[in-house]
C-alpha positions as CSV (number, residue, x, y, z in Angstrom):
1,X,94.3,111.9,96.3
2,X,95.8,108.3,96.3
3,X,94.4,106.6,92.9
4,X,96.8,103.8,92.8
5,X,100.6,102.6,94.1
6,X,102.2,100.2,92.6
7,X,105.7,98.9,94.8
8,X,108.2,96.4,93.8
9,X,111.8,95.0,95.1
10,X,111.3,96.6,98.2
11,X,111.9,95.5,101.9
12,X,110.0,91.8,101.6
13,X,108.1,92.9,98.2
14,X,110.0,91.0,95.7
15,X,107.7,90.8,93.4
16,X,104.8,93.9,91.7
17,X,102.2,95.5,94.1
18,X,99.9,97.0,93.4
19,X,97.0,99.3,96.0
20,X,94.1,100.6,94.4
21,X,91.3,102.7,95.0
22,X,89.7,102.5,91.5
23,X,86.2,100.3,92.1
24,X,85.0,97.4,90.4
25,X,82.6,96.9,87.6
26,X,80.2,96.2,90.3
27,X,77.1,98.3,90.4
28,X,75.2,97.6,93.6
29,X,76.3,100.3,95.6
30,X,78.0,102.4,92.0
31,X,75.7,105.7,93.6
32,X,77.6,105.4,97.1
33,X,80.7,105.6,95.0
34,X,82.6,109.1,94.3
35,X,83.1,109.4,90.1
36,X,85.6,111.6,88.9
37,X,84.5,113.1,85.9
38,X,87.8,114.0,84.1
39,X,89.2,110.1,84.2
40,X,85.7,108.8,83.7
41,X,86.3,106.6,87.1
42,X,84.6,106.0,90.3
43,X,86.6,106.0,93.4
44,X,86.8,104.0,96.5
45,X,86.2,106.3,99.4
46,X,87.6,103.9,102.2
47,X,89.4,101.1,102.0
48,X,90.9,98.7,104.7
49,X,94.4,96.3,104.5
50,X,94.6,94.2,106.3
51,X,96.4,90.0,106.9
52,X,98.4,87.4,108.7
53,X,101.4,88.3,111.1
54,X,104.6,89.1,108.8
55,X,102.8,89.6,105.8
56,X,103.8,93.6,104.9
57,X,101.6,95.6,105.8
58,X,104.4,98.2,107.8
59,X,106.5,97.5,105.1
60,X,103.7,98.4,102.8
61,X,103.2,101.8,104.9
62,X,107.0,102.0,105.3
63,X,107.0,102.2,101.2
64,X,104.4,104.6,101.3
65,X,106.0,107.3,103.5
66,X,109.6,106.9,101.7
67,X,107.0,107.6,98.2
68,X,105.7,110.8,99.9
69,X,108.6,111.9,101.0
70,X,110.7,111.3,97.9
71,X,107.8,113.1,95.7
72,X,107.8,116.1,98.8
73,X,111.8,116.4,98.9
74,X,113.1,114.4,96.0
75,X,114.1,117.5,93.7
76,X,116.3,118.9,97.4
77,X,120.0,118.1,97.7
78,X,119.5,115.3,100.1
79,X,117.6,113.4,97.8
80,X,120.9,111.9,97.1
81,X,121.5,110.6,100.6
82,X,118.0,109.4,100.6
83,X,118.6,107.0,97.4
84,X,121.7,105.5,99.0
85,X,119.4,105.1,102.1
86,X,116.8,103.4,99.8
87,X,119.3,101.0,98.2
88,X,120.1,99.1,101.4
89,X,116.2,98.1,101.8
90,X,116.0,96.5,98.4
91,X,115.6,92.1,98.0
92,X,117.2,91.6,94.8
93,X,120.1,93.8,94.6
94,X,120.5,93.0,91.2
95,X,117.4,94.6,90.4
96,X,116.8,97.8,91.4
97,X,113.5,98.6,93.3
98,X,110.7,100.6,92.1
99,X,107.6,102.7,92.8
100,X,104.9,104.5,90.1
101,X,102.5,106.0,91.2
102,X,100.7,107.2,87.7
103,X,101.2,110.9,86.5
104,X,97.5,112.5,86.2
């Protein structure tokens, strides 16, 4: 389950950008939101990503796909090759790309 995903210096994203499925404190539709008792929080059941042309929607999904692949295959021998390919996608060469998926 994806609860929060943050990326920085990846393709068209220079500054940190966070995608969060954590619900706000609004109570109007609170009964419809699943509650995760272990973390004392409510999660959104659905989200939409929208924006103008060339605003970064596709690059966000590419970053999400890269992070997914790195999590699944990160400990395999090809992980070093994946790192080399990702280096070419940075916006600022002097700054490392960053992905964050909160620990459980």
